[in-house]
N, C-alpha and C positions, 0 to 999 in steps of 0.2 A: 516467586509464587507466594502470594499473600491472600488470605481470605478477605472478602469485602463485606463490611457490616451490612446486615439485611435491613436495619432500621434506617430510614431516610427522614431528614427534616422536611417540612412542607415547603414546596417551591415558592419563590417569590412571584408576585404577579407583575406584569403579565406572563403567563406560562410560555416559555420559548419553544417548546416542542411542537413541531408541525407534523401533521399526518397527511401526506400528499395523497390526493385522489389518483390512483394509478390509472384511471380511465382518462382523467384530464390530461390534455396534451397528447393523447393518443386517439382522440375521436375526431372525425371529420365533421363538416357542417351538418350532415344528415344524422349524426349521432351514432354512426357505425364506427366500431373500433378500427383505428388505423393500424395496419400491419407494419412491421419493421420494413424500412426501405432496403434497397439492394445493398447499399454500402454498409448499413447497420448489420444486416444478415452476414455479409462477408466478414466484417470485423468480429462479430460474435463467433463465427466458425474458426477464424484465425486464433482467437483467444482460447477457444475450446481445445484446439490442437496444441497450442503452446502450453496450456495447463497440464496436459498429459505428459509433457516432457519434464515437468518439475518433480525432482526427487530430493533436492538438497536446498538448503537455505539460500545459497547463491543463485540457484535457478529461480527460486521464488522472487528474489530481489530483482533479477533481470526482467522477469515477466511483468511483475506488478508495476515497476517503475519505467517500463518500456511499452510494450504492446497494449497492456491493460489501460494505459492512459488514453488510448484512442477510444475506449469505450466509456470509461468513467474518469474524467480529469480530476486529479487531486494533488495536493502538496505533500501529503504524508498519509500513510496507511497504518493503522493500529490493528493488530491481529490478536485476539484473545481466545484461547482454547481452554475449556473447562478442565480442571485438574482435580478430580475427586468430588469435593463438596460443590453444591450448586453455585455458590458465588465465590469460588476460589479458581483463579485463572493462571495459566502460563501465558505471558504476554510478550510480544515482540513488535517492533515498529520499523517502518521502511520509508526512506525519503531520499530524493536527490537534491532537495532544496537546502536542507540544514546540514551543518558539519557532523552533528552527532544525533541521528534520528532516534537512538535508543531513549533519548530524553522523553519522548512522547509516551512510550510504554511505561517508563518509570512513573511519570506523573499520572498516567491513567490509573495506575494501581494506588499510588500514594494519596491522591486526592479522593477520599472515600465517598464523595458524592457523585463523581463523574459516571463511573460504570453503572452503579445502581440506578441512577436517574435515567440513563439512556436505555438500559435493559428493561426497566419498569415500563417506560413509554412504549417500547417495542412490543412487549407482552400485551399491554393494554390495547394496542393497535392490531391485535390478532396476528402478531409475528410478521408484520409488514414493515417496510423501510420507514424510518423516521428522520426528520431533518431538524437540526437544532442550531440556534445562534448562541455562541458562548459569551456574548456580551452581557450588558445590564439586563436583569430579569431572569437570567439563567439560574437554575438550581445550584450551579457550581461557580457562579460569577464571583470574582475576587480571589479565587483560589489560584494556586501556582499553574495549574493546567490552563485555565482561562487566560491568565496573564501572558503565558507563553504564546498562545494562539493570537492574542491581540498584538503582541510585540511583532510577530511575523505577518500580521495582516490577514490571517487565514482563520476567520472566526466561524465559518460555516461547517457544521458537522453533519455528516450523512452516514447513518448507521443501519446495519441489517445483519442478521445472523442465521443460525440454524438451531433446531431444537430436536429433542428426542421424542419418543412416543407418549411420554407423560407431560410434555410441554416444558421440560427443563432446558435452558439454553445449553447448547453443546459448543458452539463457537460464536464469536461476535466480531464484526469488522466495522471499524470506524474510519471513514474517509475524511481527512481534514482538507477543506476546500476554501477557495476564495469566495467572498460574498457574491451572490447572484449567479453562481456557476452550476448549481444543481437544482432540479425541480422534479416534477412528476415524471418526466420522460426518463431522467436518470434513475429515478426510483424503480421504474419498470425494468430498465436494463439491469439494475442491481439484483432484482429478483432472479434474473437469468444467470448473472455472473457469480453470485455468492456461493452457490453449490460447487462451482469450479474452484473458487478460492478455498472453500472448506476442504475439499478432497486433496487439493495440492498441498495445503498447509499441513494436513494430517500426515501425508506421505513424507514431508520433510522431517517431522518429529520421529516417525518410525525409522527413517534412514539414519538419523542421527544416533539412534540407540543401537541399531543392529549392524552398522558398518563394520566390516572386518578388514584385517590387514591384507586379505587376498584380493580385495576389490581395487578399483582404480585409485591411485594416489591422489589426495586432494591437491589443489593448486596451492603453492606456497609463494609468499611474496618474494622470497630469495631467488626464485626462478627467473624473475624479471630483472634485467640488468638496470644499472643506474641510468644509462642512456635511454633505455626503453621506458623507464619510469618518467624521465624528463619529457619524452615525446608524448606519453600518455597524459601528462599534465597539460601539455599544450592542446591536445585533442579535447580534453575536458573544458578548456577555455575557448573552444570553438574554432581553432585554427585549422586551415587546410594543410595538405602535404606541402604545397608550394610555400605557404607562409611559414610553416615550421622549418623548412629547409633554409629559408632566408634568415630566420632567427638564429638557427644553430650553425649556419654557414656550411650546410651539406646539401647535396642534390635532392630534389623531390623524389627521385627514384630510390635513393638510399632511405629516405623517410618511409616510402611505401614498403620497402623490405622490412624495416623495423616494425611497422604497423602489422604486417602479416605475421611476424614472429610473436608480437604481443597477442594477437587474436588466437594463435595456436596455443600459446602458453596458458592463456586464461580460459581456453576452451569455450570461446564465444564466436559469433558469426559476423558481428559488425562493430563499428566504433562506439555506438551508444551502449551496447551490452558490455564492451570493454571498460567503459567509464563506470558503469554500474558495478561490475565485478571488482574494479580497482578500488572503488569507495568501500565496498563490502569487505574487502581484504585489508583495508587500511593502507593500500599502496598509495592511493590518493588521499591527501589531507586538505580539504577545502580551507 
């Protein structure tokens, strides 16, 4: 938790912040606003339902790096929640792509031009989503944050947040994306999804402070056996039960039984969520 300086240096030209027209990409040839299609509506409703089940950080990780990807594709997600002062934040970050996703949150705070630049652009755009390239011309080009994004090839930033009654930012979400993967359509979807992100993220913070010993016990890495960790590792690498059985010289049925035990112990419903939970608990180390 660090305060971010309010003073910003003037951005270099050309200014990299984009202000997507939320009607563009959502209008048909007659100029009438195009409604969400059936698949988008279904996906949005599934994400709404999933967000209501988020009460802990591990739940948030599984949702944002799983189902939410079908709505807004991203390589990493940075979540910033205001902590007292207007530009002081509690930050966390999530990713299935990099071994240590916490690096994004740390750099987001450490590089003192990143958050202020994005939030200022968002406020100037009347609290609508903004898109930013982190390369040359960015207000924070050359910094550690921009260099890390360039190293992993994900230089497209897509940002939106929430604010209080006087216009002060309350939470801010930055999607780290591949170039060319987000535009006005995703900006419109973000306006629908970010309130879900905010509510779910706030619940995880409350749960972390009020959890008592009488509640359900958290998942512990020690509950997963060495053999189960080994199988989870092969699942992470994309292997089927048959392939894992051939590698470990056990039957596919035995692998299936191990997988079911892993799902129960991690309190998840499918293999993708098991991988996400395993990474979150450091059972898996990419």
